[in-house]
C-alpha positions in Angstrom: 48.6 -132.9 44.7 46.5 -134.5 47.4 45.2 -138.0 47.3 41.6 -136.8 47.1 42.2 -134.6 44.0 40.0 -135.6 41.1 42.6 -134.4 38.5 45.1 -136.7 36.8 48.6 -136.8 38.3 50.4 -133.6 37.4 53.7 -135.4 36.5 51.9 -137.7 34.1 50.2 -134.8 32.5 53.5 -133.0 32.1 55.0 -136.1 30.5 52.2 -136.3 28.0 52.5 -132.6 27.1 56.2 -133.1 26.5 55.8 -136.0 24.1 52.5 -135.2 22.3 52.4 -132.6 19.6 50.7 -129.3 20.4 48.2 -129.9 17.6 44.5 -130.6 17.7 45.3 -134.3 17.6 47.6 -134.0 20.6 45.1 -131.9 22.5 42.4 -134.5 21.6 44.4 -137.3 23.1 45.0 -135.3 26.3 41.3 -134.5 26.5 40.2 -138.1 25.9 42.5 -139.3 28.6 41.3 -136.6 31.0 37.6 -137.6 30.4 38.4 -141.3 30.8 40.3 -140.5 34.0 37.2 -138.7 35.3 34.9 -141.7 34.6 37.4 -144.1 36.3 38.0 -141.7 39.2 34.3 -141.7 40.2 34.4 -145.5 40.6 37.9 -146.1 42.1 40.3 -143.1 42.6 43.5 -145.1 43.2 42.9 -147.4 40.2 42.2 -144.3 38.0 45.5 -142.8 38.9 47.4 -146.0 38.1 45.5 -146.3 34.9 46.4 -142.8 33.9 50.1 -143.4 34.7 50.1 -146.6 32.6 48.4 -144.8 29.7 50.9 -141.8 29.9 53.9 -144.1 30.1 52.7 -146.2 27.2 52.1 -143.2 25.0 55.4 -141.6 25.9 57.3 -144.9 25.3 55.6 -145.3 21.9 56.3 -141.7 20.9 59.9 -141.8 22.0 60.7 -145.2 20.4 59.0 -144.2 17.2 61.0 -140.9 17.1 64.2 -142.7 18.0 63.8 -145.1 15.1 62.8 -142.2 12.7 65.8 -140.2 13.9 68.3 -143.0 13.3 67.0 -143.7 9.8 67.3 -140.0 8.9 70.8 -139.8 10.2 70.2 -137.2 12.9 72.0 -139.3 15.6 70.3 -140.4 18.8 68.4 -137.2 19.6 64.7 -136.8 19.0 63.6 -135.3 15.6 61.1 -132.5 15.3 57.5 -133.8 15.2 55.5 -133.2 12.1 51.9 -131.9 11.9 50.3 -135.3 11.8 51.2 -138.5 13.6 52.7 -141.2 11.3 50.8 -144.4 10.9 47.4 -142.9 11.7 44.8 -143.5 9.1 42.8 -140.6 7.8 39.7 -141.9 9.5 41.4 -142.1 12.9 42.7 -138.5 12.5 39.2 -137.4 11.5 37.7 -139.1 14.5 40.2 -137.5 16.8 39.5 -134.1 15.3 35.7 -134.8 15.7 36.2 -135.6 19.4 38.3 -132.5 19.9 35.6 -130.3 18.2 32.9 -131.9 20.3 34.9 -131.1 23.5 35.6 -127.6 22.4 31.9 -127.0 21.6 30.9 -128.4 24.9 33.2 -126.1 26.8 32.1 -123.1 24.8 
C-alpha cells in the first residue's frame, strides 16, 4: 500500500476480519470504521491511518480478551472459543442500530 492510498491499512483490515464475526453486525462494524476512515482521511491522511490502527487494535484486544475469559470459564483451555451469532453484552437497541446502519449502507451501494 502506498502512503497516498485512501483505503485503510490492509493489515489492520485483515486483523479486524479475523476477530470480528462474519455476521451483519461484524460487517456493520467494518463498514462504520471504513466510512469514518474516509472522513478522517480527507482532513489528515496520516492521522486517519493511526486512528484506524488504534481502533482495530482496540477492537481486536477486546474481542480476544473477552473470548479468552469466556473460554477459561467454559473449560476449553486457553484457545479461543467459537463465536456466537450475536455479540455478548450488546443491548438489543445497539444491535438494532448496527443492523440499521448496515442496511443503509447496503441500500446505498445497491
